[in-house]
N, C-alpha and C positions, 0 to 999 in steps of 0.2 A: 520294729517298724511302726510309725504312727500313721494309721490309715487316713486320718483327717488331712495330714500334710500331703499325702499322695493325691487325694481328690483335689485339693486346692491347687496343687502344682499342675495337674492335668488341665483343670478348668482355666487356669491362668494362661495356658498355651492355646487351648482349643478356642476360647472366646475371640481373641484377636485374629486367629486364623480364619474362623468363620466370617468375621467382619470383612477381612481381605478378600475371601472367596466371593462373598455376596456382592461386594463392590465391583469386582471383575466381571461377574455374571451380568450385572446391570449394564456395564459398559459394552459388553459384547452383544447383549440383546438390543441395545440401541442402534446397532449397525444393521440397517434394514436389509441390505443386499450383501451380507457377508459371504465370503467363500465357504465352501463345505468344510474346510479344515477348521475354520473359526467356529462354525456351528457345532462340530464334533467336540471342540474344546469346551464349549458352553455346556454340553451334555455331561462331559467328564467332571467339570467343576460342580455341577449339581449333584452328581453321584458322591463326590467327596463331601459335599455339604451334608448329605444324609448320613454318611459314615461318621463324620465328626459329631453330629447330633446324637447318634447311637452310642458313640464312645463316651459322650458326656453323661450317659445314663448308667454307666458301669458303677456299681456300688463300692463303698469303702472296703467291705469284706472281700469282694471279688478282686479288687486291685491287690489286696494283701495276699490272696491266694496265688495270683499271677507272679508276684515277686518283684524285687528291685530291678532285675535285668530287663524284664519286659516293660516295666514302667519307664525306664531310662530310654530304651529303644523306641518306644511309642512316642515319647517326647521328641526324639531326634527326627522321626518320620514326619511328625506334624510340623516341626520347625523348618525342615527342608521344603515341605509343601508351601508354607507361608513365604519363604524366601523366593521361591520360583515364581509364585503369583505376584509378588511385589515387583520383581524384575520385569515380568512380562507386562504388567500394567504400565510401567515406565516406557517400555518399548512400544506398546500399543498406542500410547498417547503421542509418541513421536511419529509413528507410522501413519496415523490418521489425522495429522494436523491440518490437512487440506479439506477434510470432510466436514459437512454440516448437516443439521437436521436428521441425524441418524442414518444418513446415506453415505456409503463408502464411495468417495469420488473416484473417477476413472484414473486419476493420477496416483492416488494412494493404492488402488487396486493393482495398478501396473507395477508398483514398487514392491509388491509382495513376492520377491524373488526367491532364489534357492535357500539363502541363509535364513530369511524370515520364515519361509515355509518349514525349514528344518527346526527352527526355534519353536514354532507352533506345534509341530508333530512331536517334538521331544517333551514339551511340557504336558501335552495330552497323554503321552505314554507314562510319564511320571505320575500324573494324577490317577490314571488307571491303576498303577501299582500301589499308590497310596490308598486308594479305595479298597483294594483287595487286602492289603496289609491290615488296615484299621478294622475292617469288617471281620477279619480273622481273629483279631484281638478280642473284639466284642463277643464273637461266637465262642471262643475258648473260655472267656470269662463266664459265660452262661453255662458251659459244660462243667466247669469246676464247681459251680453251685449245684448242678444236678447230681454230681458225684458225691456230694455231701449229704444227699437225701437217700432214703431207702428206695432202691430200684431193683427190678428183677435182673438177675445176672446176665441173661441173654440180651436184655435191652441195653444194659451197660456196654456189653461187648460190641453191639451193633453201632451204638453212638460213637464209641472210641474208634472203631475201625473206620467209620465214615470220616471223622474229623482228622484222623491220622493220614488217611489217603489224600484228603484235600490239602493238608499242609505240605505233605511230600510233593504233591503235584505243583504247588506254589513254589517250592524250592527249586524244582527242575525248571519251571518257566522263568524264574528269576535268573537262574544261571544262564539260560539261553539268551535272555534279553540283555544280560550284562555283556555277553560276548558280542552281540550285535552293536551295542552302544560303543564298545571299544573300537570296533571297526569304523563306526560312523565318525568318531572323534578324529581318526586318522584321515578320513576322506575330507572332513571339513577343513583340516589344516592345509590340505593340498589344493582345495578348490579355489577358484577365482570368483570375485564378486560379480553378480549379474548386473544387468542394466538398472540403474537407479539405486543400487546398493553400495555400501561403503565398507571400509575396513571395520568400522564400529559395528556394523551388522554381522560381519563374520565373527568378531570377538564376542558379541552378544550370543550368537547361536552356539559358539563353542563353549562358552561358560554354562549355558543351559544344558547342553548334552553332558558336560562334566558333572553338573549338579544331578542330572538323572542317574549317572553312573554311581555317584555317592549315595543317592537315595536307594538304589538297588542293593548296594552293599548293606545299608542299614536294614532293609527289608529282609535280606537273607539272614542276618544275625537274629532278627526278631522271630522269623519263622523257626529257626533252630531252637530258640528258647521256648516257643509255643509247643513244639514237638516234645520237648523234654517235660514241659508242664503237663501235657496230656498223659504221658506215660506215668509220671510220678503221682499225679492226683488220682488216677484210676487205681493204681496199686495200693496207695494209702487208704483209699475209701473202702476197698474190699478186703484188706488184709485180715481183719478180725473175723471174716466169714469163711476163710479158707477157699476162696473162689479162684478158679483158674481163669486167667486173662491172657490171651495171646494177641500181641500187637503186630498186625499187618503181616506182609509177606516179603518185606524188603531186606531180610537178613541183617537187620541193624536195630539198634535201640535195645529195649528191655525185653527179655523173654522169661515167662514164669511157668514153671511146670506144675503138675498136679500135686496138691498138698492137702491132706485131710485136716490139717490144723492151721497154725499161723504161717503165713507166707513170709519167707525171707527173700527180699528182693534186692537185686544189685542193679544200680543205675549207671549209665555212662553216656556222655554226650558224644555225638558224632563229630569227627574231626572236620 
């Protein structure tokens, strides 16, 4: 694996995504009396901006430690975020075509019906998931670096346990959200356009929720890879010291027993 090509590939996706996010934040901040859902979206965009900036600081060696699968899934997550932001910006321009001077006109405000509200809420949730996912990647990248350094055994175990719990919780939350999104897709298909809305609004909202579902699937795959990296990196870092490391209490993943010499570890991914 060429670490320079990894960094270049990530930066090549992060930079245009950051540009897109910042343009959308600027557009939303120019709406002086925006609804609360729009203000919440602005906050989520700013959180993603910070997450992308942090991801850009991950070093070549850290990406190499994380591996190809996490690199690929990280790129997919960023790309999905960019696509949703671009689509939303197009919709926002259409929704606010009657507004001027940064003030959302009563006509445009009245047309923010059920499909448009669902579109806004869906992209907000996708951005929240993107923030959690990318922040987790940066966090685990830092963990792999720590595991390569001399650390007290108990400190290592505490760090690993905390990170593993966080990733497992993220997997559970992602599964729950995916089920909710599947139900929402069905509801959108059956719903009727509200006053001022069109079939195009329904199609736009449905596409966004479908994109959110796709992004959740990508996040789930990435979290599974991160969990595997946590367990593998920890065992490899401590193998030559005969250290006992126990991973969580979820009855899954790797378990290592007491060994006075070299540890022989068996790894398996969860299905």
